TORKOL-4160 file (C-alpha; in steps of 0.2 Angstrom, whole numbers, padded with zeros to 4 digits, m for minus):
441
<pt num="1" X="0000" Y="0000" Z="0000"/>
<pt num="2" X="0007" Y="0017" Z="m0005"/>
<pt num="3" X="0012" Y="0028" Z="0010"/>
<pt num="4" X="0002" Y="0043" Z="0003"/>
<pt num="5" X="m0014" Y="0033" Z="0003"/>
<pt num="6" X="m0029" Y="0041" Z="0012"/>
<pt num="7" X="m0034" Y="0027" Z="0023"/>
<pt num="8" X="m0024" Y="0013" Z="0031"/>
<pt num="9" X="m0034" Y="m0002" Z="0036"/>
<pt num="10" X="m0030" Y="m0017" Z="0046"/>
<pt num="11" X="m0038" Y="m0034" Z="0044"/>
<pt num="12" X="m0051" Y="m0040" Z="0057"/>
<pt num="13" X="m0039" Y="m0053" Z="0063"/>
<pt num="14" X="m0027" Y="m0039" Z="0068"/>
<pt num="15" X="m0039" Y="m0031" Z="0081"/>
<pt num="16" X="m0028" Y="m0032" Z="0097"/>
<pt num="17" X="m0030" Y="m0048" Z="0107"/>
<pt num="18" X="m0024" Y="m0039" Z="0123"/>
<pt num="19" X="m0025" Y="m0022" Z="0131"/>
<pt num="20" X="m0009" Y="m0013" Z="0136"/>
<pt num="21" X="m0007" Y="m0009" Z="0154"/>
<pt num="22" X="0005" Y="0005" Z="0156"/>
<pt num="23" X="0007" Y="0003" Z="0175"/>
<pt num="24" X="0021" Y="m0010" Z="0175"/>
<pt num="25" X="0032" Y="0001" Z="0164"/>
<pt num="26" X="0030" Y="0017" Z="0174"/>
<pt num="27" X="0046" Y="0022" Z="0183"/>
<pt num="28" X="0036" Y="0030" Z="0197"/>
<pt num="29" X="0019" Y="0021" Z="0200"/>
<pt num="30" X="0004" Y="0032" Z="0204"/>
<pt num="31" X="0000" Y="0033" Z="0223"/>
<pt num="32" X="m0014" Y="0021" Z="0228"/>
<pt num="33" X="m0033" Y="0025" Z="0230"/>
<pt num="34" X="m0037" Y="0029" Z="0248"/>
<pt num="35" X="m0052" Y="0026" Z="0259"/>
<pt num="36" X="m0057" Y="0044" Z="0263"/>
<pt num="37" X="m0062" Y="0039" Z="0281"/>
<pt num="38" X="m0046" Y="0029" Z="0286"/>
<pt num="39" X="m0034" Y="0035" Z="0273"/>
<pt num="40" X="m0030" Y="0017" Z="0271"/>
<pt num="41" X="m0024" Y="0010" Z="0254"/>
<pt num="42" X="m0038" Y="0002" Z="0245"/>
<pt num="43" X="m0036" Y="m0016" Z="0238"/>
<pt num="44" X="m0046" Y="m0024" Z="0224"/>
<pt num="45" X="m0058" Y="m0032" Z="0236"/>
<pt num="46" X="m0062" Y="m0015" Z="0244"/>
<pt num="47" X="m0069" Y="m0009" Z="0227"/>
<pt num="48" X="m0080" Y="m0024" Z="0225"/>
<pt num="49" X="m0095" Y="m0016" Z="0232"/>
<pt num="50" X="m0095" Y="m0002" Z="0219"/>
<pt num="51" X="m0087" Y="m0011" Z="0203"/>
<pt num="52" X="m0088" Y="m0028" Z="0195"/>
<pt num="53" X="m0074" Y="m0038" Z="0203"/>
<pt num="54" X="m0064" Y="m0041" Z="0187"/>
<pt num="55" X="m0064" Y="m0022" Z="0184"/>
<pt num="56" X="m0058" Y="m0019" Z="0202"/>
<pt num="57" X="m0044" Y="m0031" Z="0199"/>
<pt num="58" X="m0039" Y="m0022" Z="0183"/>
<pt num="59" X="m0039" Y="m0005" Z="0192"/>
<pt num="60" X="m0025" Y="m0010" Z="0204"/>
<pt num="61" X="m0015" Y="m0022" Z="0193"/>
<pt num="62" X="0003" Y="m0015" Z="0192"/>
<pt num="63" X="0010" Y="m0032" Z="0187"/>
<pt num="64" X="0003" Y="m0038" Z="0170"/>
<pt num="65" X="0008" Y="m0028" Z="0155"/>
<pt num="66" X="m0005" Y="m0036" Z="0144"/>
<pt num="67" X="m0022" Y="m0041" Z="0149"/>
<pt num="68" X="m0032" Y="m0052" Z="0137"/>
<pt num="69" X="m0047" Y="m0046" Z="0129"/>
<pt num="70" X="m0062" Y="m0058" Z="0132"/>
<pt num="71" X="m0068" Y="m0066" Z="0116"/>
<pt num="72" X="m0085" Y="m0060" Z="0118"/>
<pt num="73" X="m0079" Y="m0042" Z="0119"/>
<pt num="74" X="m0067" Y="m0044" Z="0104"/>
<pt num="75" X="m0082" Y="m0051" Z="0094"/>
<pt num="76" X="m0091" Y="m0035" Z="0097"/>
<pt num="77" X="m0076" Y="m0024" Z="0093"/>
<pt num="78" X="m0076" Y="m0032" Z="0076"/>
<pt num="79" X="m0093" Y="m0023" Z="0072"/>
<pt num="80" X="m0082" Y="m0007" Z="0069"/>
<pt num="81" X="m0064" Y="m0011" Z="0073"/>
<pt num="82" X="m0051" Y="m0009" Z="0067"/>
<pt num="83" X="m0055" Y="0010" Z="0064"/>
<pt num="84" X="m0047" Y="0019" Z="0050"/>
<pt num="85" X="m0031" Y="0029" Z="0051"/>
<pt num="86" X="m0032" Y="0044" Z="0039"/>
<pt num="87" X="m0019" Y="0056" Z="0032"/>
<pt num="88" X="m0027" Y="0073" Z="0033"/>
<pt num="89" X="m0020" Y="0079" Z="0017"/>
<pt num="90" X="m0034" Y="0092" Z="0014"/>
<pt num="91" X="m0030" Y="0100" Z="0031"/>
<pt num="92" X="m0011" Y="0099" Z="0027"/>
<pt num="93" X="m0015" Y="0109" Z="0011"/>
<pt num="94" X="m0026" Y="0122" Z="0019"/>
<pt num="95" X="m0012" Y="0125" Z="0032"/>
<pt num="96" X="0002" Y="0125" Z="0019"/>
<pt num="97" X="0012" Y="0115" Z="0032"/>
<pt num="98" X="0027" Y="0103" Z="0029"/>
<pt num="99" X="0019" Y="0092" Z="0043"/>
<pt num="100" X="0011" Y="0076" Z="0040"/>
<pt num="101" X="m0006" Y="0075" Z="0050"/>
<pt num="102" X="m0014" Y="0059" Z="0054"/>
<pt num="103" X="m0030" Y="0055" Z="0063"/>
<pt num="104" X="m0037" Y="0039" Z="0071"/>
<pt num="105" X="m0055" Y="0040" Z="0067"/>
<pt num="106" X="m0065" Y="0033" Z="0082"/>
<pt num="107" X="m0081" Y="0042" Z="0076"/>
<pt num="108" X="m0085" Y="0027" Z="0065"/>
<pt num="109" X="m0091" Y="0017" Z="0080"/>
<pt num="110" X="m0110" Y="0013" Z="0081"/>
<pt num="111" X="m0112" Y="0027" Z="0094"/>
<pt num="112" X="m0100" Y="0039" Z="0085"/>
<pt num="113" X="m0086" Y="0039" Z="0098"/>
<pt num="114" X="m0072" Y="0030" Z="0106"/>
<pt num="115" X="m0082" Y="0027" Z="0122"/>
<pt num="116" X="m0089" Y="0010" Z="0116"/>
<pt num="117" X="m0071" Y="0003" Z="0118"/>
<pt num="118" X="m0074" Y="0003" Z="0137"/>
<pt num="119" X="m0093" Y="0002" Z="0138"/>
<pt num="120" X="m0093" Y="m0016" Z="0131"/>
<pt num="121" X="m0080" Y="m0024" Z="0143"/>
<pt num="122" X="m0088" Y="m0015" Z="0158"/>
<pt num="123" X="m0105" Y="m0021" Z="0154"/>
<pt num="124" X="m0098" Y="m0039" Z="0149"/>
<pt num="125" X="m0089" Y="m0041" Z="0166"/>
<pt num="126" X="m0105" Y="m0035" Z="0176"/>
<pt num="127" X="m0115" Y="m0047" Z="0166"/>
<pt num="128" X="m0103" Y="m0061" Z="0169"/>
<pt num="129" X="m0103" Y="m0058" Z="0187"/>
<pt num="130" X="m0122" Y="m0059" Z="0188"/>
<pt num="131" X="m0126" Y="m0041" Z="0190"/>
<pt num="132" X="m0143" Y="m0035" Z="0184"/>
<pt num="133" X="m0142" Y="m0016" Z="0186"/>
<pt num="134" X="m0129" Y="m0003" Z="0182"/>
<pt num="135" X="m0128" Y="0016" Z="0184"/>
<pt num="136" X="m0117" Y="0029" Z="0177"/>
<pt num="137" X="m0115" Y="0047" Z="0173"/>
<pt num="138" X="m0112" Y="0056" Z="0157"/>
<pt num="139" X="m0107" Y="0074" Z="0152"/>
<pt num="140" X="m0110" Y="0077" Z="0134"/>
<pt num="141" X="m0119" Y="0060" Z="0132"/>
<pt num="142" X="m0106" Y="0050" Z="0122"/>
<pt num="143" X="m0102" Y="0038" Z="0137"/>
<pt num="144" X="m0120" Y="0037" Z="0141"/>
<pt num="145" X="m0125" Y="0032" Z="0123"/>
<pt num="146" X="m0111" Y="0019" Z="0122"/>
<pt num="147" X="m0115" Y="0011" Z="0139"/>
<pt num="148" X="m0134" Y="0011" Z="0134"/>
<pt num="149" X="m0130" Y="0001" Z="0119"/>
<pt num="150" X="m0118" Y="m0011" Z="0129"/>
<pt num="151" X="m0131" Y="m0013" Z="0143"/>
<pt num="152" X="m0144" Y="m0018" Z="0130"/>
<pt num="153" X="m0133" Y="m0030" Z="0122"/>
<pt num="154" X="m0129" Y="m0039" Z="0138"/>
<pt num="155" X="m0147" Y="m0038" Z="0146"/>
<pt num="156" X="m0143" Y="m0025" Z="0159"/>
<pt num="157" X="m0154" Y="m0011" Z="0166"/>
<pt num="158" X="m0145" Y="0005" Z="0166"/>
<pt num="159" X="m0149" Y="0022" Z="0174"/>
<pt num="160" X="m0139" Y="0037" Z="0167"/>
<pt num="161" X="m0136" Y="0054" Z="0176"/>
<pt num="162" X="m0133" Y="0066" Z="0163"/>
<pt num="163" X="m0126" Y="0083" Z="0167"/>
<pt num="164" X="m0141" Y="0095" Z="0167"/>
<pt num="165" X="m0133" Y="0108" Z="0155"/>
<pt num="166" X="m0129" Y="0094" Z="0142"/>
<pt num="167" X="m0146" Y="0086" Z="0145"/>
<pt num="168" X="m0154" Y="0103" Z="0139"/>
<pt num="169" X="m0141" Y="0107" Z="0126"/>
<pt num="170" X="m0140" Y="0090" Z="0118"/>
<pt num="171" X="m0157" Y="0082" Z="0118"/>
<pt num="172" X="m0153" Y="0070" Z="0104"/>
<pt num="173" X="m0140" Y="0062" Z="0115"/>
<pt num="174" X="m0153" Y="0059" Z="0128"/>
<pt num="175" X="m0164" Y="0052" Z="0114"/>
<pt num="176" X="m0151" Y="0039" Z="0109"/>
<pt num="177" X="m0149" Y="0033" Z="0127"/>
<pt num="178" X="m0168" Y="0031" Z="0128"/>
<pt num="179" X="m0169" Y="0022" Z="0111"/>
<pt num="180" X="m0157" Y="0009" Z="0118"/>
<pt num="181" X="m0168" Y="0007" Z="0134"/>
<pt num="182" X="m0158" Y="0017" Z="0147"/>
<pt num="183" X="m0167" Y="0028" Z="0160"/>
<pt num="184" X="m0159" Y="0046" Z="0158"/>
<pt num="185" X="m0160" Y="0058" Z="0173"/>
<pt num="186" X="m0154" Y="0076" Z="0172"/>
<pt num="187" X="m0141" Y="0079" Z="0186"/>
<pt num="188" X="m0142" Y="0086" Z="0199"/>
<pt num="189" X="m0159" Y="0078" Z="0202"/>
<pt num="190" X="m0171" Y="0076" Z="0217"/>
<pt num="191" X="m0169" Y="0057" Z="0216"/>
<pt num="192" X="m0154" Y="0056" Z="0227"/>
<pt num="193" X="m0148" Y="0063" Z="0243"/>
<pt num="194" X="m0133" Y="0071" Z="0234"/>
<pt num="195" X="m0144" Y="0079" Z="0221"/>
<pt num="196" X="m0156" Y="0086" Z="0233"/>
<pt num="197" X="m0142" Y="0094" Z="0243"/>
<pt num="198" X="m0135" Y="0102" Z="0228"/>
<pt num="199" X="m0151" Y="0109" Z="0222"/>
<pt num="200" X="m0156" Y="0115" Z="0239"/>
<pt num="201" X="m0139" Y="0124" Z="0240"/>
<pt num="202" X="m0140" Y="0131" Z="0222"/>
<pt num="203" X="m0157" Y="0129" Z="0214"/>
<pt num="204" X="m0150" Y="0135" Z="0197"/>
<pt num="205" X="m0136" Y="0123" Z="0197"/>
<pt num="206" X="m0133" Y="0116" Z="0179"/>
<pt num="207" X="m0123" Y="0102" Z="0186"/>
<pt num="208" X="m0105" Y="0095" Z="0183"/>
<pt num="209" X="m0098" Y="0077" Z="0180"/>
<pt num="210" X="m0093" Y="0077" Z="0198"/>
<pt num="211" X="m0111" Y="0080" Z="0203"/>
<pt num="212" X="m0118" Y="0066" Z="0191"/>
<pt num="213" X="m0105" Y="0054" Z="0198"/>
<pt num="214" X="m0111" Y="0057" Z="0215"/>
<pt num="215" X="m0129" Y="0053" Z="0210"/>
<pt num="216" X="m0124" Y="0038" Z="0200"/>
<pt num="217" X="m0113" Y="0031" Z="0214"/>
<pt num="218" X="m0127" Y="0034" Z="0227"/>
<pt num="219" X="m0140" Y="0025" Z="0217"/>
<pt num="220" X="m0128" Y="0010" Z="0214"/>
<pt num="221" X="m0124" Y="0008" Z="0232"/>
<pt num="222" X="m0142" Y="0008" Z="0237"/>
<pt num="223" X="m0149" Y="m0003" Z="0224"/>
<pt num="224" X="m0148" Y="m0022" Z="0225"/>
<pt num="225" X="m0137" Y="m0032" Z="0213"/>
<pt num="226" X="m0131" Y="m0015" Z="0205"/>
<pt num="227" X="m0114" Y="m0009" Z="0201"/>
<pt num="228" X="m0107" Y="0008" Z="0195"/>
<pt num="229" X="m0098" Y="0010" Z="0179"/>
<pt num="230" X="m0087" Y="0025" Z="0174"/>
<pt num="231" X="m0082" Y="0032" Z="0156"/>
<pt num="232" X="m0065" Y="0040" Z="0160"/>
<pt num="233" X="m0052" Y="0044" Z="0174"/>
<pt num="234" X="m0050" Y="0026" Z="0181"/>
<pt num="235" X="m0036" Y="0015" Z="0177"/>
<pt num="236" X="m0046" Y="0001" Z="0169"/>
<pt num="237" X="m0055" Y="0013" Z="0158"/>
<pt num="238" X="m0038" Y="0019" Z="0151"/>
<pt num="239" X="m0033" Y="0001" Z="0149"/>
<pt num="240" X="m0048" Y="m0003" Z="0138"/>
<pt num="241" X="m0045" Y="0012" Z="0127"/>
<pt num="242" X="m0028" Y="0006" Z="0122"/>
<pt num="243" X="m0035" Y="m0003" Z="0107"/>
<pt num="244" X="m0035" Y="0014" Z="0099"/>
<pt num="245" X="m0016" Y="0016" Z="0100"/>
<pt num="246" X="m0011" Y="m0002" Z="0097"/>
<pt num="247" X="m0021" Y="m0002" Z="0081"/>
<pt num="248" X="m0013" Y="0015" Z="0076"/>
<pt num="249" X="0005" Y="0008" Z="0079"/>
<pt num="250" X="0002" Y="m0005" Z="0066"/>
<pt num="251" X="m0006" Y="0008" Z="0054"/>
<pt num="252" X="0008" Y="0020" Z="0056"/>
<pt num="253" X="0020" Y="0007" Z="0051"/>
<pt num="254" X="0009" Y="0003" Z="0036"/>
<pt num="255" X="0010" Y="0022" Z="0032"/>
<pt num="256" X="0029" Y="0021" Z="0033"/>
<pt num="257" X="0030" Y="0034" Z="0047"/>
<pt num="258" X="0031" Y="0036" Z="0066"/>
<pt num="259" X="0023" Y="0051" Z="0075"/>
<pt num="260" X="0034" Y="0064" Z="0082"/>
<pt num="261" X="0019" Y="0071" Z="0092"/>
<pt num="262" X="0003" Y="0062" Z="0098"/>
<pt num="263" X="m0012" Y="0072" Z="0103"/>
<pt num="264" X="m0029" Y="0069" Z="0112"/>
<pt num="265" X="m0042" Y="0080" Z="0119"/>
<pt num="266" X="m0043" Y="0079" Z="0138"/>
<pt num="267" X="m0057" Y="0078" Z="0150"/>
<pt num="268" X="m0053" Y="0064" Z="0162"/>
<pt num="269" X="m0041" Y="0054" Z="0151"/>
<pt num="270" X="m0050" Y="0040" Z="0142"/>
<pt num="271" X="m0046" Y="0044" Z="0124"/>
<pt num="272" X="m0030" Y="0053" Z="0127"/>
<pt num="273" X="m0024" Y="0037" Z="0136"/>
<pt num="274" X="m0030" Y="0026" Z="0123"/>
<pt num="275" X="m0021" Y="0034" Z="0109"/>
<pt num="276" X="m0005" Y="0039" Z="0118"/>
<pt num="277" X="m0001" Y="0025" Z="0130"/>
<pt num="278" X="0004" Y="0011" Z="0117"/>
<pt num="279" X="0016" Y="0024" Z="0109"/>
<pt num="280" X="0022" Y="0030" Z="0126"/>
<pt num="281" X="0028" Y="0013" Z="0131"/>
<pt num="282" X="0042" Y="0015" Z="0118"/>
<pt num="283" X="0048" Y="0032" Z="0126"/>
<pt num="284" X="0048" Y="0023" Z="0143"/>
<pt num="285" X="0059" Y="0009" Z="0136"/>
<pt num="286" X="0071" Y="0022" Z="0129"/>
<pt num="287" X="0067" Y="0018" Z="0111"/>
<pt num="288" X="0058" Y="0034" Z="0106"/>
<pt num="289" X="0056" Y="0052" Z="0110"/>
<pt num="290" X="0038" Y="0056" Z="0104"/>
<pt num="291" X="0030" Y="0071" Z="0112"/>
<pt num="292" X="0012" Y="0068" Z="0120"/>
<pt num="293" X="0000" Y="0083" Z="0121"/>
<pt num="294" X="m0016" Y="0083" Z="0130"/>
<pt num="295" X="m0028" Y="0097" Z="0124"/>
<pt num="296" X="m0040" Y="0103" Z="0137"/>
<pt num="297" X="m0053" Y="0117" Z="0138"/>
<pt num="298" X="m0046" Y="0134" Z="0144"/>
<pt num="299" X="m0061" Y="0135" Z="0156"/>
<pt num="300" X="m0057" Y="0118" Z="0164"/>
<pt num="301" X="m0038" Y="0117" Z="0164"/>
<pt num="302" X="m0034" Y="0104" Z="0177"/>
<pt num="303" X="m0018" Y="0098" Z="0169"/>
<pt num="304" X="m0011" Y="0115" Z="0166"/>
<pt num="305" X="m0017" Y="0124" Z="0181"/>
<pt num="306" X="m0023" Y="0111" Z="0193"/>
<pt num="307" X="m0015" Y="0105" Z="0210"/>
<pt num="308" X="m0007" Y="0088" Z="0212"/>
<pt num="309" X="m0015" Y="0080" Z="0227"/>
<pt num="310" X="m0028" Y="0068" Z="0233"/>
<pt num="311" X="m0046" Y="0073" Z="0229"/>
<pt num="312" X="m0063" Y="0065" Z="0227"/>
<pt num="313" X="m0068" Y="0060" Z="0210"/>
<pt num="314" X="m0086" Y="0067" Z="0213"/>
<pt num="315" X="m0093" Y="0082" Z="0221"/>
<pt num="316" X="m0102" Y="0074" Z="0237"/>
<pt num="317" X="m0086" Y="0064" Z="0242"/>
<pt num="318" X="m0093" Y="0046" Z="0239"/>
<pt num="319" X="m0078" Y="0040" Z="0229"/>
<pt num="320" X="m0061" Y="0034" Z="0235"/>
<pt num="321" X="m0048" Y="0048" Z="0236"/>
<pt num="322" X="m0038" Y="0048" Z="0220"/>
<pt num="323" X="m0021" Y="0056" Z="0218"/>
<pt num="324" X="m0024" Y="0068" Z="0204"/>
<pt num="325" X="m0021" Y="0085" Z="0196"/>
<pt num="326" X="m0037" Y="0093" Z="0201"/>
<pt num="327" X="m0046" Y="0110" Z="0202"/>
<pt num="328" X="m0056" Y="0104" Z="0217"/>
<pt num="329" X="m0070" Y="0092" Z="0217"/>
<pt num="330" X="m0082" Y="0106" Z="0221"/>
<pt num="331" X="m0077" Y="0115" Z="0205"/>
<pt num="332" X="m0091" Y="0120" Z="0194"/>
<pt num="333" X="m0085" Y="0123" Z="0176"/>
<pt num="334" X="m0092" Y="0135" Z="0164"/>
<pt num="335" X="m0106" Y="0129" Z="0152"/>
<pt num="336" X="m0095" Y="0126" Z="0137"/>
<pt num="337" X="m0102" Y="0114" Z="0123"/>
<pt num="338" X="m0088" Y="0102" Z="0125"/>
<pt num="339" X="m0097" Y="0094" Z="0140"/>
<pt num="340" X="m0086" Y="0078" Z="0140"/>
<pt num="341" X="m0071" Y="0089" Z="0145"/>
<pt num="342" X="m0080" Y="0098" Z="0160"/>
<pt num="343" X="m0072" Y="0087" Z="0173"/>
<pt num="344" X="m0062" Y="0094" Z="0188"/>
<pt num="345" X="m0048" Y="0081" Z="0189"/>
<pt num="346" X="m0037" Y="0070" Z="0179"/>
<pt num="347" X="m0034" Y="0051" Z="0181"/>
<pt num="348" X="m0021" Y="0045" Z="0192"/>
<pt num="349" X="m0010" Y="0038" Z="0178"/>
<pt num="350" X="m0010" Y="0054" Z="0168"/>
<pt num="351" X="m0008" Y="0065" Z="0183"/>
<pt num="352" X="0008" Y="0055" Z="0188"/>
<pt num="353" X="0015" Y="0055" Z="0170"/>
<pt num="354" X="0012" Y="0074" Z="0169"/>
<pt num="355" X="0020" Y="0077" Z="0185"/>
<pt num="356" X="0035" Y="0067" Z="0180"/>
<pt num="357" X="0037" Y="0076" Z="0163"/>
<pt num="358" X="0032" Y="0062" Z="0151"/>
<pt num="359" X="0017" Y="0071" Z="0144"/>
<pt num="360" X="0013" Y="0090" Z="0140"/>
<pt num="361" X="m0004" Y="0099" Z="0141"/>
<pt num="362" X="m0011" Y="0114" Z="0133"/>
<pt num="363" X="m0028" Y="0123" Z="0137"/>
<pt num="364" X="m0037" Y="0130" Z="0122"/>
<pt num="365" X="m0051" Y="0143" Z="0121"/>
<pt num="366" X="m0068" Y="0138" Z="0115"/>
<pt num="367" X="m0069" Y="0149" Z="0100"/>
<pt num="368" X="m0052" Y="0142" Z="0094"/>
<pt num="369" X="m0059" Y="0124" Z="0095"/>
<pt num="370" X="m0074" Y="0129" Z="0084"/>
<pt num="371" X="m0063" Y="0137" Z="0071"/>
<pt num="372" X="m0052" Y="0122" Z="0070"/>
<pt num="373" X="m0067" Y="0111" Z="0069"/>
<pt num="374" X="m0075" Y="0121" Z="0055"/>
<pt num="375" X="m0058" Y="0120" Z="0045"/>
<pt num="376" X="m0057" Y="0102" Z="0048"/>
<pt num="377" X="m0075" Y="0099" Z="0042"/>
<pt num="378" X="m0072" Y="0109" Z="0026"/>
<pt num="379" X="m0055" Y="0100" Z="0022"/>
<pt num="380" X="m0058" Y="0083" Z="0028"/>
<pt num="381" X="m0077" Y="0081" Z="0027"/>
<pt num="382" X="m0080" Y="0075" Z="0045"/>
<pt num="383" X="m0089" Y="0087" Z="0057"/>
<pt num="384" X="m0080" Y="0083" Z="0074"/>
<pt num="385" X="m0087" Y="0083" Z="0091"/>
<pt num="386" X="m0083" Y="0099" Z="0102"/>
<pt num="387" X="m0072" Y="0088" Z="0113"/>
<pt num="388" X="m0062" Y="0081" Z="0098"/>
<pt num="389" X="m0060" Y="0099" Z="0091"/>
<pt num="390" X="m0048" Y="0103" Z="0105"/>
<pt num="391" X="m0036" Y="0089" Z="0098"/>
<pt num="392" X="m0038" Y="0096" Z="0081"/>
<pt num="393" X="m0034" Y="0114" Z="0087"/>
<pt num="394" X="m0019" Y="0107" Z="0096"/>
<pt num="395" X="m0014" Y="0098" Z="0080"/>
<pt num="396" X="m0016" Y="0114" Z="0070"/>
<pt num="397" X="m0004" Y="0123" Z="0082"/>
<pt num="398" X="0009" Y="0110" Z="0080"/>
<pt num="399" X="0007" Y="0110" Z="0061"/>
<pt num="400" X="0009" Y="0129" Z="0061"/>
<pt num="401" X="0024" Y="0128" Z="0072"/>
<pt num="402" X="0032" Y="0115" Z="0060"/>
<pt num="403" X="0028" Y="0128" Z="0045"/>
<pt num="404" X="0037" Y="0142" Z="0055"/>
<pt num="405" X="0052" Y="0131" Z="0058"/>
<pt num="406" X="0052" Y="0123" Z="0041"/>
<pt num="407" X="0052" Y="0106" Z="0049"/>
<pt num="408" X="0044" Y="0090" Z="0044"/>
<pt num="409" X="0034" Y="0084" Z="0059"/>
<pt num="410" X="0023" Y="0069" Z="0059"/>
<pt num="411" X="0007" Y="0073" Z="0070"/>
<pt num="412" X="m0005" Y="0060" Z="0076"/>
<pt num="413" X="m0021" Y="0064" Z="0084"/>
<pt num="414" X="m0037" Y="0055" Z="0090"/>
<pt num="415" X="m0053" Y="0060" Z="0082"/>
<pt num="416" X="m0063" Y="0054" Z="0097"/>
<pt num="417" X="m0080" Y="0057" Z="0090"/>
<pt num="418" X="m0091" Y="0065" Z="0077"/>
<pt num="419" X="m0102" Y="0081" Z="0080"/>
<pt num="420" X="m0117" Y="0076" Z="0070"/>
<pt num="421" X="m0128" Y="0077" Z="0086"/>
<pt num="422" X="m0119" Y="0093" Z="0092"/>
<pt num="423" X="m0125" Y="0105" Z="0078"/>
<pt num="424" X="m0134" Y="0116" Z="0090"/>
<pt num="425" X="m0117" Y="0122" Z="0096"/>
<pt num="426" X="m0111" Y="0125" Z="0078"/>
<pt num="427" X="m0127" Y="0135" Z="0075"/>
<pt num="428" X="m0122" Y="0146" Z="0090"/>
<pt num="429" X="m0104" Y="0147" Z="0084"/>
<pt num="430" X="m0109" Y="0153" Z="0067"/>
<pt num="431" X="m0122" Y="0165" Z="0075"/>
<pt num="432" X="m0108" Y="0173" Z="0085"/>
<pt num="433" X="m0116" Y="0168" Z="0101"/>
<pt num="434" X="m0102" Y="0158" Z="0109"/>
<pt num="435" X="m0089" Y="0166" Z="0120"/>
<pt num="436" X="m0072" Y="0160" Z="0127"/>
<pt num="437" X="m0074" Y="0156" Z="0146"/>
<pt num="438" X="m0058" Y="0157" Z="0156"/>
<pt num="439" X="m0054" Y="0147" Z="0172"/>
<pt num="440" X="m0059" Y="0156" Z="0188"/>
<pt num="441" X="m0051" Y="0148" Z="0203"/>
């Protein structure tokens, strides 16, 4: 296959057979999860009341570099995986850059985003354990949509707490979840103790991922035979998403190139981890010197302006304490349209890697992301999700830097999802109604 081909495809048989666990390769491991009451390190069995047992074991596994993907999960992956790696020649031409820009197109999944990579194994492990009900939260709705499909496939009942501002901004995400049979509740709600307190304290609260997590955790802990599932932040979620980067490795080899910089948008870390960790392992072994850039919103810059410390993963303080870069679990982000990135903290693995200098981060204004998204749509034909547009904006910055330096740079970014259900945000952008929202500590 020619190296200038538009699309690089793998055969179905080359879908990864195992997920890559970066923890054994990290020079400094993340600090452990702690019990908030006793400050005691949590082991896998301490997490069993909240998560499926196999997921709890994956969460604390610092020994096994490769974890086998169950056959039932891999069979479902075959519906849309492997996903295409695309050379963005149209974007390169528009930028007049010597850089080569590639993107991994995760928008081709049945729900239009990368989130299905973890939703399927999480639902599978719950079903295998005999769980009948699961709960979760969702920001923009991509995770909720993915888990709704996975829950339906495995015969699980699902309740989704959707951040209220996105519940209202993105009604068709809600419709997708309901089509698959999930119950969708705007968060904060009156259905939980956590939600009622938040509404009492702030009747006009539009919610956050931290709020929605509190409600989903509370419901899971008070419902018989029910487990909580999470779409980002935790180690086992990052693990499942490594199918993205493992495929991209093989595809870049087919293209005859290797990335100088790898980029992913950043909310809690799922798609950034998925595209970057398989390549990062070669840096950790001393074989490569690729740069890794996490692109987060200017209004929610936990990687660039957060504090590295233990914090709760939710607003009410129900979760274990997580060592993370955080803006504070009670931080209420601005109502930007990239709802999936409005999270106060970063996962413990990414936080450790950022602290130790293995990854970089940039925070990008909302208007710049929509300008980048529009250019990408007009040159590559795909309308990206507002979240993914942060990665595109970061890639454009890198390509422009390459042009200024007259340097050939190979850029790879993860197109984590399409924006066909986010057109209301594009309408507002074209009407001039969107603004940049800066972080207010």
